[in-house]
DOTORMI-625707 format. One record per atom (N, C-alpha, C, CB): x, y, z. Coordinates in steps of 0.02 Angstrom, whole numbers, plus 50000, padded with zeros to 5 digits. Glycine has a CB too. Example, Ala and Ser with C-alpha at 12.3 -4.5 7.8 and 13.67 -1.06 7.14 Angstrom:
506604971650390
506154977550390
506604983550390
505654977650452
506424988850354
506844994750357
506455000250394
507044997050286
This chain:
518795016662189
518935009562188
518325005562167
519195007162256
517755007462193
517125004062175
517005004662100
516525006962214
517095010662074
516995011962003
517455007561961
517105019361987
518085007061982
518585003061945
518394995661946
519285003961975
518184993162004
517994986062009
517374984461969
517894984162082
516884988861970
516274987761930
516444987661856
515744993261945
516884992261835
517094992561765
517434986061745
517564998461754
517844983261789
518204977061774
517714971161766
518714975561829
517254970561813
516804964761812
516294964961756
516444964161878
516194970861727
515724971461671
516044970061603
515424978361671
516714969461602
517044968161539
516894961261512
517804969061547
516854960561446
516674954161416
517204948861429
516584955061341
517834950861434
518374945961444
518484944261518
519014948661414
518054946961562
518124945361633
517844938361645
517744950661678
518254933861672
518064926861680
517844925661752
518654922161661
517224923561760
516964921961827
517084914561840
516194923861833
517704912761854
517884905761863
518024904161935
518484904061820
517854898061955
518004895662023
518664891862021
517434891262050
519054891962075
519664887962079
519484880462081
520084889962141
519994876362085
519884869062089
519504867262153
520564865262086
519224861362154
518764859262206
519014860362277
518604851962197
519634857962291
519884858562360
519944865862381
520564855062366
520214869862335
520274876962351
519584880162357
520684880562297
519124877962315
518444880662318
518124879462386
518014877562262
518214873462412
517924871862477
518234875962532
518014864362492
518894877062525
519244881162576
518984888262574
520004881062564
518884890862514
518634897662507
517924898162533
518664899962434
517514893362516
516814893262540
516804893062616
516434887262512
517254888962645
517294888462718
517464895162750
517804883362738
517944898662720
518144905262747
517574910262740
518764907862711
517244910062682
516674914662671
516124913562722
516394913862599
515964907262733
515444905562782
515644907762853
515294898062782
516294906762868
516554908962933
516444916462944
517304907162940
516634920362892
516574927662900
515844929862898
516964931162845
515424926462860
514714928062860
514434927062931
514324923662809
514644921462962
514424920163031
514644925563079
514684913463054
515274927763072
515524932963116
515154939563106
516274934063104
515034941363043
514684947563028
513974947363056
514674948962952
513644941763049
512964941063077
512974941863153
512664934163058
513484938863185
513544939463258
513664946763278
514104934963284
514124950163241
514264957163256
513634961363246
514834959763211
513254959863193
512644963663179
512134962763235
512334961563112
512074956663260
511624955263316
511814959363377
511614947763333
512474959663391
512704963563449
512614971063437
513444962063463
512684973263375
512564980263360
511844982163372
512764981863287
511384977963349
510674979163360
510524979163435
510244973863324
510834974563471
510734974163544
510994980463578
511094967963572
511574982963554
511854989063583
511394994963571
512554990463553
511124995363511
510655000863495
510035000363539
510465000663420
509774994363546
509154993463585
509264995263658
508904986263579
509804992763688
509924994063759
510195001063772
510404988863786
510635003563727
510935010163736
511255010763805
510405015663726
511615005563825
511925005163892
512665006663885
511804998163924
512885012463910
513585014463901
514065010863948
513645021963912
513815006863994
514265003264040
514714998364002
513864999464093
514504996263942
514904991763902
515564995063881
514514989463839
515565001663874
516185005163856
516715004463910
516035012663844
516515005163973
516995004464028
517254997264031
516665006364094
516814992364021
517034985464024
517544983863970
516424980764018
517414986363909
517874985163855
518544988663866
517574987463789
518514994863887
519144998563898
519534995763957
518995005963910
519184993564009
519524990264066
519874983964043
519014988664122
519544980263997
519844974163970
520474975863931
519334970463925
520434980963888
521024983163850
521594985263897
520834989063803
521414989263948
521924991663995
522264985864032
521614996564046
521864981064053
522144975264089
522614971264044
521574970664115
522424970463981
522844966863934
523494970563922
522464965863867
523464977263918
524064981263907
524524980863967
523874988563894
524254981564028
524674981064088
524994974164093
524254982564152
524624969064076
524884962264079
525464961364030
524324957164064
525394964263970
525934963863921
526564967363947
525724967063855
526474973363977
527044977064003
527414973064057
526814983764031
527034969464098
527334965264149
527684959164119
526814962964200
527374956264068
527634950164037
528304951264002
527144947463988
528414957163972
529034958163934
529614960263978
528924963463881
529484961964041
530024963964086
530474957864101
529744966964151
531104958664088
531564953264103
531534947364056
531444950964171
531134947864004
531074942363956
531474944163893
530334940963938
531854939463867
532244940663807
532284934263766
532944943363824
532614934863708
532704928963666
532044926263641
533074923763704
532034919663632
531444916463603
530824917363646
531584908963592
530914917863712
530344918863757
529974925363741
530574918863830
530354930563723
530054936963706
529604936263644
530594942363694
529844932863594
529454931963533
528804928063547
529864928363480
528844923263592
528244919463610
527744923963646
528434913563655
527994928263690
527554932963726
527194937463676
527954937263777
527564940163627
527264944763578
526734941163535
527814947663533
526894935163512
526414931463471
525774929963510
526724925063445
525854927863572
525274926363614
524854932563627
525494923163681
525194938163639
524834944363653
524454946763591
525314949863677
524754945963532
524414947963471
523764944263461
524874946963410
523764937863476
523154933863471
522624936263521
523314926463483
522844937563582
522374939863634
522094946763617
522714940163703
522524951163592
522294957963574
521804957663516
522894962363556
521964953563466
521514952863409
520834950163430
521834948263356
520844945463478
520224942563502
519784947863536
520364936863552
520104952463573
519734957763607
519454962663556
520184961363658
519864964563507
519654969363456
519044966763418
520224970963407
519064960263400
518524957263362
518004953763406
518804952263313
518044954963470
517554952163517
516864954863497
517724954163591
516344950563495
515684952863472
515434959163505
515194947363482
515534959763570
515304965863604
515664972063578
515394965263680
516324971363565
516714976963539
516474978863469
517454975263538
516394973863426
516164975263358
515454977963357
516214968963315
515054975763405
514374978363411
514374985763428
513994974563463
514824987763473
514874994763492
515134998963434
515344995663554
515604996163395
515854999663336
515305000763284
516444995863305
514884995663276
514374995963223
513754999863244
514174989063203
513615000263309
512995003463333
512925010663309
512975003263408
513435014963317
513345021863292
513305022263217
513925026063316
513585017263181
513515017163108
512785015963090
513975011663077
512465011063125
511755009663113
511325015763131
511525003563154
511475018763188
511085024563210
511185030463162
511295026663281
511805031563140
511945037063094
511605036063027
512685037763083
511615029863003
511285028462939
510535029562944
511435021162917
510245027463000
509525028463011
509365035863012
509305025063078
509775039763047
509645046963053
509705050462986
510125050063103
510215048662947
510305051762881
509685050662837
510935048962846
509465044362834
508905042662790
508245045762815
508825035062786
508115045162880
507475047562906
507425055162906
507365044862976
507965058562923
507935065962925
507865068762855
508555068862959
508155065462806
508075067762737
507355066362713
508595064362690
507105060562732
506425058662711
505895062962746
506295051262726
505965063762812
505445067262851
505515074862849
505475064862923
506145077362849
506245084562854
506605087562794
506635086062916
506815083262746
507165085762687
507845088562702
506755091062654
508155086262756
508805088862777
509345083462771
508765091462849
509885085262735
510435080662725
510995081762777
510715081362654
511385076562786
512005076962826
511915079462897
512485081462790
511355078062928
511255080362997
511745077063045
510525078863020
511985071063028
512435067463073
513085071263083
512575060463045
513315074863032
513945078563038
513925083663094
514105082062972
513335086463107
513265091163163
513145087463228
512685096063150
512775082163226
512595078463287
513195074963320
512065073363271
513725073663281
514315070263310
514855075063334
514605065563260
514715081563332
515205086363358
515305085463433
514995093563342
515945085363453
516135084963524
515795079163561
515965091463559
515805073263529
515545067463565
516025065563621
515435061463516
515775062563675
516215060563730
516615054363712
515815059463793
517165053363748
517555047163746
517855045463678
517115041463767
518095050663643
518455049363581
519195050863594
518185053763522
519595045563599
520295046263620
520705050463571
520615039463628
520525050363506
520905054163457
520755061563460
520765051563387
520115063363466
519955070463472
520195073163539
519195071663465
520175069063591
520435071063656
521185072463652
520295065663709
521525068663609
522245069663599
522395076663572
522525064263551
521995078763523
522085085463495
521905090863545
521665086263434
521375089863583
521175094763633
521695095263689
520485092863663
521985089463708
522485089463761
523115093263740
522675082263780
523275093063675
523865096863652
523735104363655
524045094763580
523105106463653
522945113463663
523145115663733
522195114863651
523055111163782
523255112763851
524015113363856
522995107363899
524375108863822
525105109363820
525315115963788
525415103363781
524975117763733
525135124063698
525035130063744
524705124763635
524525129763787
524395135263833
524955135963885
523725134163869
525265130463902
525845130663948
526445133663912
526015123663976
526575131363851
527155133763813
527105141163799
527215129963747
526515143663782
526435150663762
526605155663817
525725151863739
526655153363878
526815157763934
527555159363940
526575154663999
527975155763902
528695156463913
529055157863846
528985150163945
529215164263833
529535166263770
530195162463756
529685173763770
530585161263808
531225157763797
531115150663771
531635157563862
530595147463796
530435140763773
530195140963700
529895137563818
529785145863684
529525146563616
530085147563566
529025152263612
530605151263585
531175152163541
531575145763534
531625157863566
531645142163589
532055136063590
531775130463548
532135133663661
531125129363550
530835123363520
530925123163444
530105122863537
531015129063412
531085129063339
531725125363316
531105136163313
532245125563358
532875122363340
533075116963389
533425127463335
532585114063423
532735109163476
532985102563446
532105107763518
533405099163485
533655092563466
533295087263507
534425092063478
533075081963473
532715076663507
533125073263561
532475071463457
533765072363548
534195068663594
534265072063662
534885067563564
534285078663660
534365082363724
533785087263734
535035086163724
533215085563707
532635090063709
532465092163780
532035086663677
532345087363824
532125088963892
532695091863935
531835082763926
533315089663922
533885092263959
533985099763946
534525088463941
533975101663882
534055108763865
533445112863886
534175109563790
532865109763881
532245113163900
532265115063974
531635108763885
532535110664015
532545111764087
532975117764107
532795105564122
533425119964063
533875125564079
533545132264068
534495125164035
532965132364036
532635138664019
532105140564071
532305138063951
531945147064073
531405149364117
530745146164095
531345157164116
530435142664141
529805139164126
529915132364093
529385143364081
530535130664079
530685124364045
530475118264084
531405123964029
530545118664150
530345112964192
529595111664188
530555114064264
529205117064191
528475116564188
528265113964120
528145123364203
528565116664067
528395114463999
528595107163990
528745118863947
529185105264016
529415098364010
528935093564044
530105097664041
528695095464103
528215091164139
527575090464099
528065094164209
527345095864068
526725095764029
526805091163969
526535102764007
527365091663934
527475087463874
527555080163895
528095089863835
527925078963949
528015072063972
527345068763990
528485071764033
526905072664023
526245069964041
525845068363978
525855075064084
525915072563927
525575071263863
525845064963831
525655077263816
526505064263831
526825058463800
526665051963838
527575059363796
526555052463903
526395046563942
525755043263917
526325048264016
525295047363890
524655044763864
524665043663789
524095049363883
525015048163753
524965047963680
525645047063645
524645054363655
526165045663683
526835045463654
526955039863605
527325044963708
526525034863604
526605029263557
526355030863487
526245023163584
526095036763477
525805038663413
526315042663371
525165042763422
526185042963306
526605046763260
526295046363191
527345044063259
526505050563144
526245049863075
526455043163046
526515055663031
525985039863011
526135033362982
526245028063035
526735033762938
525875028563091
526015024563150
525935017063140
525575026763206
525565014863089
525465007763079
526125004463060
524945006463024
526615008363037
527285005863022
527705006363086
527625009962964
527885000663114
528225000563178
528915003863175
528304993463203
529195004663115
529845007663107
529825015263115
530145005963040
529235018263108
529185025563113
529335027863185
528485027963092
529725033263193
529875035763260
529255038563295
530415041163257
529125036163355
528555038463394
528685045363423
528395033363451
528155048663445
528245055163478
528685054563540
527565058163497
528635049063576
529055048163635
529785047563616
528835041963674
529935045263556
530615044663532
530855051163500
530675038963482
530405054863471
530575060963435
530055066363452
530605059763358
530095069163513
529575073963535
529525080263493
529695075863606
530055081963455
530015088163415
529495087563360
530695089663385
529245081563346
528705080863296
528075084663318
528535073463286
528005085963382
527415089363408
527465096963400
527315087663481
528075099463388
528185106763389
527765110463336
528915108163377
527735108163273
527325111963224
526595112863246
527335108463157
526305107463274
525605107963297
525545112663357
525325101063315
526015112163403
526005116563462
526055123863441
526575114763511
526525125463397
526625132363377
526035134863334
527285133163338
525735130463295
525145132563257
524575134263304
524925126963208
524495130263357
523985131763407
524095138563439
523975126263461
524715139963455
524875146363489
524745152263442
525615146363512
524945151463378
524855156963330
524115158263315
525215155463265
523725152963308
523065153663279
522485153363328
522975148363229
522615151363390
522075150463438
522205154363503
521975143063453
521655156263535
521705159763598
521815154763655
521065164063611
522075157063712
522125152563770
521455149463789
522415156363831
521485143663819
520885139963841
520455137663782
520465144263888
520775136663724
520415134563665
520115127563674
520865134663604
520425123463716
520185116663729
519445116963751
520615113163784
519315120663803
518635121163830
518165124563781
518625124863896
518405129963751
517995133863705
517765129663646
518365140063681
518245126163614
518085122263554
517625116463571
518725119563523
517765112963625
517355107163642
516635109363659
517655103363702
516575114663698
515915117063717
515525119763657
515965122463770
515875123063612
515545125663552
515255119963511
516045129763510
515645114663502
515405108863464
514825105463499
515955103963453
514875104763564
514345101463602
513695105363598
514555100563675
513735111963603
513135116063600
512825115863530
513305123363618
513235115763478
512965115363410
512595108763399
513535116063359
512875103363426
512545096863420
511895096863459
513005091263446
511905099863518
511305100063561
510755104263527
511485103063630
510945109963499
510465114263465
510165110863403
510785120863445
510585107163367
510335103563308
509825098263329
510925100363270
509965094763384
509505089663409
508835092863428
509815086063470
508865098363464
508245101663485
507845103963424
508405107663531
508195106663374
507865109063314
507515103263278
508365112463267
507865097663270
507565091863236
506955089263273
508085086363230
507015088663339
506455086063379
505845090663377
506675084863451
505975097163380
505425101963377
505055101463310
505685109163387
505425100863256
505115100563189
504755093863179
505635101563135
505035088563207
504715082063200
504045081763237
505175076563227
504005085263293
503395085363333
502795087863293
503485089663395
502935092063242
502395095063203
502145090563147
502635101663174
502495085063136
502305080463081
501775075463104
502925076763055
501435072163057
500995066663077
501395061263114
500635063563014
501105058563166
501455053763210
502105056863236
501615047163171
502085063363247
502695067063266
503005064763331
502535074263271
502585063063381
502865061163445
503285054763439
502305060063497
503025049763403
503385043563393
504035044763355
502945038363357
503995048863302
504595050263262
505125053963304
504405054563201
504905058663345
505365062363387
505685057863439
505015068263421
505275053463469
505535048863520
506065044163491
504955044763551
505925041263433
506405036763400
507035040663380
506085033463338
506955046563355
507525050663334
507965052363394
507285057063300
507655054263450
508035055763510
508445049763533
507565058063566
508145043863529
508505037763548
509105036563502
508025031663545
509015037463438
509555036263391
510115041463399
509285036363319
509935047563413
510445052663426
510845050963488
510125059763434
510505048563539
510845046463600
511335040763586
510335044263653
511125035763548
511555030163530
512165032663491
511175024863488
512035037063442
512565039763401
513095043163444
512285044663350
512895047563489
513365051363529
513685047163584
513015057463560
513315042363610
513605038063663
514175033663638
513065033763692
514115031163576
514575025963553
515035027963496
514185019963533
514925033763466
515345035763408
516075036363427
515095042463380
516225038563487
516915039563508
517315033163514
516935043063573
516985027463525
517335021163535
517715018963473
516855015763556
517505021363415
517815019363352
518575020263353
517515023363294
518835025063393
519545026463394
519935022463446
519655033863408
519595019063491
519955015663546
520345009463525
519475013763599
520065004863485
520454998963467
521135000663437
520064994663419
521155005463390
521795007363359
522265010263412
521675012563302
522005014163458
522425017063511
522765011563552
521985021463558
522385006463571
522685001063611
523154996763569
522134996763642
523004995863506
523464992263462
524134995863459
523164991363391
524115002463454
524735006263452
525115005963518
524595013563434
524755005763573
525085004963638
525444998263642
524575005563696
525124993063618
525444986463618
526044986363570
524944980963599
525964989463512
526514989763464
527124993163494
526304993263401
526994998363535
527555001863567
527934997363615
527305008163603
527554993263652
527874988563698
528284983463658
527344984963741
528004980863604
528374976263561
529014979563536
527944973963501
528934985663512
529504989163482
530064990263533
529274995963453
529894992763592
530394993963643
530774987563660
530074996863707
530394982063666
530704975663684
531154973163627
530164970363700
530924973763565
531324971363509
531944975663497
530894971263446
531884982163511
532474986463506
533004984463557
532274993963515
532794982263616
533284979763665
533644973663637
532934977963732
533274969363603
533594963563571
534074965863516
533064958763541
533864971063479
534294973763426
534944976363454
533924979263388
534904979763511
535514982463542
536004976863560
535334986563605
535734971263583
536164965463598
536504962863535
535754959763632
536124962763480
536404960463416
536944965263390
535854959663364
536844971663401
537364976563382
537994975363423
537104983863393
537904974263488
538484972963532
538874966763511
538254972163603
538534961963482
538864955763460
539124956263388
538384949863466
538994961963355
539234962963287
538824959463234
539934960563283
538224957063253
537794953663204
537474958663156
537244949563241
537254964463182
536994969863141
537374976263158
536224970863153
537304981363116
537694987563125
537344992763167
537864990463058
536674992963164
536294997863202
535614994863220
536205004463163
535304997563273
534674994763297
534144994463242
534404998963354
534134999763200
533605000263149
533664994963095
533625007063118
534214991163093
534274985863043
533724980563050
534964982563049
533464979763110
532964974463120
532314975963082
532814973563194
532204982263063
531594983863026
531584980762957
531514991463021
532144978462933
532184975462867
532164967862869
532824977762832
531964965162926
531864957962933
531144956662952
532344955062987
530874950962930
530214948962953
530254946863026
529924943262909
529694946263057
529664944263128
530024937563138
528934943863153
529864932663096
530164925963103
530914926063086
529804920963059
531104930163037
531814930763022
532204933663081
531924935262960
531924938863112
532254941763170
532294936763227
531874948163193
531774932963235
531764927863288
532334922863278
531084924163289
532454920863216
532984916163200
533674919263211
532914913763127
533744925663193
534384929063204
534534929663279
534364936163173
534024931263318
534124931663391
534304924763420
533474934363426
534014919663392
534154912763417
534854910463399
533644907863388
535084912163337
535724909463313
536304914363315
535634906963243
536134920963319
536644926163313
537004925863246
537154925563370
536654923563194
536934923163127
536494926963078
536994915763105
536814930663032
536444934462982
536894936162923
536154940963012
536654935062863
536994937462803
536804944762794
536794933062739
537254949362811
537084956462814
536904959262745
537664960362843
537094955762692
536914958162625
536154958362616
537224953662571
535794954262654
535054954362652
534794961162674
534764948762696
535084963762728
534894970362754
535054975762702
535254971962821
535654975662675
535874980762627
535424980762566
536604979462606
535254974762540
534834974262481
534144977062494
534774967062457
533854975462552
533184977762568
533154985262581
532914973962628
533684988062607
533714995362617
533694998862549
534344997362656
534074996262500
534074999262434
533384998562401
534614995862390
533074992762408
532414991762380
531904996462411
532194984462388
531954997362477
531485001662512
531515008862486
531625001562588
532115011362472
532195018062445
531815018862379
532935019762436
531835013462339
531485013662274
530725013362285
531715007762230
530515008862330
529795008062342
529475014462369
529675002362392
529845018162410
529575024262440
529405029562388
530075027162491
529735029162330
529615034162278
529035032262233
530245035062236
528765026362242
528225023962199
527545026262225
528245016362194
527075027062179
526385028562197
525965022562175
526125035262165
525745018362220
525375012362200
524685014162173
525305007562259
524455010362122
523775011562096
523255009262147
523665007962029
522655011862141
522115009862186
521895002762172
521515014662180
521855000962108
521644994162088
522124991562035
520904994262061
522384985462046
522824982261998
522644974861995
523574983362016
522594972161935
522414965161928
523024960661939
522114963861858
522894954161946
523444949461955
523884948961892
523174942561972
523634951561835
524024951761773
524454958061769
523564951361712
524374962561818
524774968661818
524444974561783
525424967361785
523804973761765
523454979261732
523164984061784
522884976561686
523264990461773
522974995561817
522284997461793
523445001761821
521794996961836
521104998661819
520935005361852
520594993161842
520725010161812
520585016961838
519835017961844
520895022361792
519625020461902
518925022161912
518815029661908
518675019561980
518205031861912
518065038961912
517435040461953
517985041561840
517385046661975
516795048762012
516265051361963
516985054262064
515645051061983
515105054261945
515205061761952
514385052061970
515295065261896
515475072361899
514935076961870
516125073461863
514355074161855
513835078261823
513595084061867
513235073861804
513615082961933
513345087961979
513865092562010
512965084562033
514475092261985
514985096762014
515185102061963
515615092662037
515415107861986
515595113261940
516155111161892
515805119461979
516155114061832
516665112561783
517355114461810
516525116261716
517835109961803
518505111361826
518635109561899
518665118461815
518115107861936
518195106062006
518485099062012
517525106562045
518835097662067
519115091162081
518625087062122
519795091762118
518425081262096
517925077162130
518235072862184
517565072762079
517845071462236
518075067162290
517485064362328
518535070962337
517605062062389
517085059262431
516915064262487
517315052362461
516285066362493
516105070962547
516075067162614
515425074362533
516465069262663
516475065762727
516305070262786
517155062662739
516315076762776
516115081362830
515825087562798
516735083262876
515185088862810
514805093862772
515015100962789
514075093062785
514825105362743
514995112462749
515415114662690
515345113862815
515425121162677
515835124062624
516275129462653
515385126962568
516915129462632
517385134262660
517885136362606
517745131362722
518105142562608
518625145062563
519235146962604
518375151162522
519825146162574
520425148062609
521055146362570
520455144662677
521625147762600
522275146262569
522425138862577
522835150462599
522605135562522
522805128562525
523505128062554
522775125262455
523565123862605
524225122462634
524385115162617
524255123762713
524785114162564
524945107462540
525555104862578
525075107562463
525445099462616
525965096962660
526045089462649
525795098462735
526675087262643
526815080162635
527065077162701
527325078962580
527375081262743
527625078962808
527375083462863
528405078662809
527135080562916
526835084562969
527335089263002
526535079963022
527985087363002
528485091663032
528615097962991
529135087863042
528365098062928
528445104062886
527845108762892
528545101962814
527375107062934
526765111062940
526915118062965
526265107562986
526675122962928
526715130062948
526025133062936
527285133962909
525575131462981
524875133162972
524735140262994
524425128263010
524385143862952
524145150662969
523395150362978
524345155962914
523125155163014
522415155363028
522015155662963
522245161463072
521535151062955
521115150862896
521365146362841
521035157662869
521925142862852
522185138362801
521755131962795
522915136362818
521795128962736
521475122462723
522025117362712
520985122862662
522015112062750
522535106962746
522415102462685
522555102662810
522925101762644
522905097262586
523495092462592
522935101262518
523355086062594
523885081062602
523675074462572
524065080162677
524145069662570
523995063262539
523495059162580
524635059262529
523605058862645
523155054962689
523225057662759
523315047362686
522775055862802
522835057762872
522725051562915
522335063262891
523085051262970
522965046263022
522905050063088
523545040863025
522835046763145
522725050463207
523235056063221
522725045763265
523865054963203
524375060063217
524235066563179
525065057463198
523995065963118
523855071963078
523285076163107
523695069963007
522855073063146
522275076763171
522475082163220
521785072063205
523105082163244
523335087663288
523305094363252
524045086263312
523385094163185
523375100363147
522665102863134
523725099363081
522165098663147
521475100563132
521235106463173
521025094663143
521545107463231
521345113063274
521465119863240
521715112763340
521985120063197
522195126463169
521975127563098
522935127063173
521635122763067
521405123562998
520645123962996
521655117762953
520385125962938
519655126462934
519355121962880
519445133662920
519775117662851
519525112862802
520055107662788
519315116462737
519855102162755
520305096562743
520175093562673
520225091162797
520735092162638
520705088662574
521255083362575
520795093562513
521085077062559
521595071762555
521515067862490
521545067062617
522045064462471
522025060362411
521715053562424
522735059562383
521795050962485
521555044362502
521035044962558
522135039862524
520685039362570
520235039162627
519505038162609
520305045462666
519105037262660
518395036262652
518025039062712
518225028862642
517385037362717
516945040162768
517165038662839
516245037662757
517475032662850
517645030662918
518385031062933
517405023662929
518775034262891
519485035062908
519545039862967
519895037762846
520105039363003
520195043263064
520105050763051
520895041963094
520415053262997
520365060362982
519655062562970
520785062062923
519255058462936
518555060162922
518145060362986
518245055262872
518255055463030
517895055163093
518025061363135
518095048863133
518675063263140
518855069063182
518645075563148
519605069063196
518675075863082
518445081863046
517705083263062
518545081162970
517295077963061
516585078863078
516505081163150
516205072263067
516895078263194
516825080063265
517045087263278
517235075363308
517545089563241
517775096463248
517385101363205
518515096963231
516955098763160
516565103063117
516955105963058
516285108563156
517465102363032
517855104662975
517565101962911
518605102662983
517385106062863
517185103462797
517765099362768
516975109262749
517625093462742
518155089062718
517945085062657
518375084462773
518405084462610
518325080262551
518945075862546
518215084562485
518835069262539
519405064662536
519365060662471
519405059862597
519895056862457
519905052862395
519955057162333
519285048662391
520265063162339
520335067662281
520975065762244
520365075162304
520905062862186
521475060262147
521985065862133
521235057162081
522625064462153
523185069062139
523085076062169
523285069662064
522735076462225
522595082962255
523225086862271
522195082062319
523755083562296
524355087062316
524755089562256
524795082662359
524615087062196
524955089462136
524535094662098
525135083662091
523875093662098
523435098162061
523295104662099
522785094662045
523325104262165
523225110262207
523905112962227
522785108762270
524035119262214
524685122262230
524675125262300
524855127662178
525235124462334
525295127362401
525185134962397
525985125662432
524745137562439
524605144662439
524025146662395
525215148362418
523775142162353
523215143562308
522565144162347
523155138162255
522135148662326
521485149262358
521015143962330
521175156262349
520685140262375
520225134962353
519575135362392
520555128062363
519065131962365
518425131362399
518275123862408
517845134962359
518165121762469
518035114762485
517285114062500
518465112362545
516955109762462
516245108262473
516195101262503
515825108862406
516165100962569
516145094562604
515455091462605
516375095462674
514955094962579
514275092262575
514185088262512
513755097962578
514425090862455
514335087562391
514955083662370
514165092662338
515545085362397
516145081562382
516555083962324
515955074762371
516755090362324
517205092762271
517605098762297
516805094762207
518145100262260
518595105862278
518665110262216
519295103162302
518535116762224
518615121562169
519255125462177
518005126362167
519615126362122
520235130362121
520035137462102
520775127362071
520165142162146
519935149062136
520485153662110
519655151962201
């Protein structure tokens, strides 16, 4: 995208024009507003790095939890226009917490520390990508904890052959009822319910509220559970986390020992130790705001579906899911008046089917021109697919090209190749040894978790799911950022 934008702005016919005066002032005002916010966030980030006080994490999470509990209480017994008011008010409060200076400071602090470590370790020790090892098994990362917790569920499931046979053909509607009839089904059901109580609001493509959550469709978890059972030994949760933690600890000790031997070595080692501490203390927080946003979205969704059921009962819409084809304000008006031209729903459903088949360009101008960028490819092998290196290391294996997580059939040593990853996709990371995606960047959820799990990963690989064939042997270079077809 950067390459495409630079190419566009360098063209002779590119016009650097300002809008009319009134609009110009409005734009300048917005720019100044955001500059002010960024400066404030940067100040808090520097403060977080300097103090390195982890008590701020508990305060922020307690604030999120209190806001979530308050929302759950507020929507009980509330319907109609009052419900929409509650949701709008909560969205403002949640956004304020997410962008609260202390929260943004905590998000930015490990970025500053990581950037410092990358530059200084390369300058002082000639070593690249040390951060990828130092962030393995960091504490308080809700997304990596989600994957590790599913390993515990998998350990419960693996004890009961009847359950393992059942889950392959399980029905979501009667999943727990049928499960309870099997030997060990009650224990497995309790384990899955406990998991869903904490993570059930998540699912692939979770930013789309219309997507079925794990709590609504628990069979979405089955491919990841069965992959864990096939490819990993019992107690993999503890083994994997401890292995990553020890690797990070050993890397820290190695860096500090080597720094001590340099001129001004003690000062360099002391500063480096501080930055490593900041990095590991706060890196995990990056996943929390999205987690709480999804929890709030689930509360909104449950409440709005109750409104939808009332509309179905009155004959205004045909099924609950029809509300997904209305904007928030449109739905609010329908709930208020009980009136709707149903042809609007029908038309939008048809349009949605068409839109789903489209592949949007990365950059498109307001005139409709698609601008194509490219990666610098001078340093990659001939024929290799270029991308963005986000988790260092090199690995070879069978490419498993997957478009839907429910189609995952991961074997030991496979490399996951897909269009994009979000927190739900990271459940499969336990059973693979590398990652390739078409979209994404250094701070996407999949990249963060890949580094923490120690998976070599390359993202932003154009047309990866079409150029790489399922079952093909590939080599992923997560240090330099390319994929070789072998």
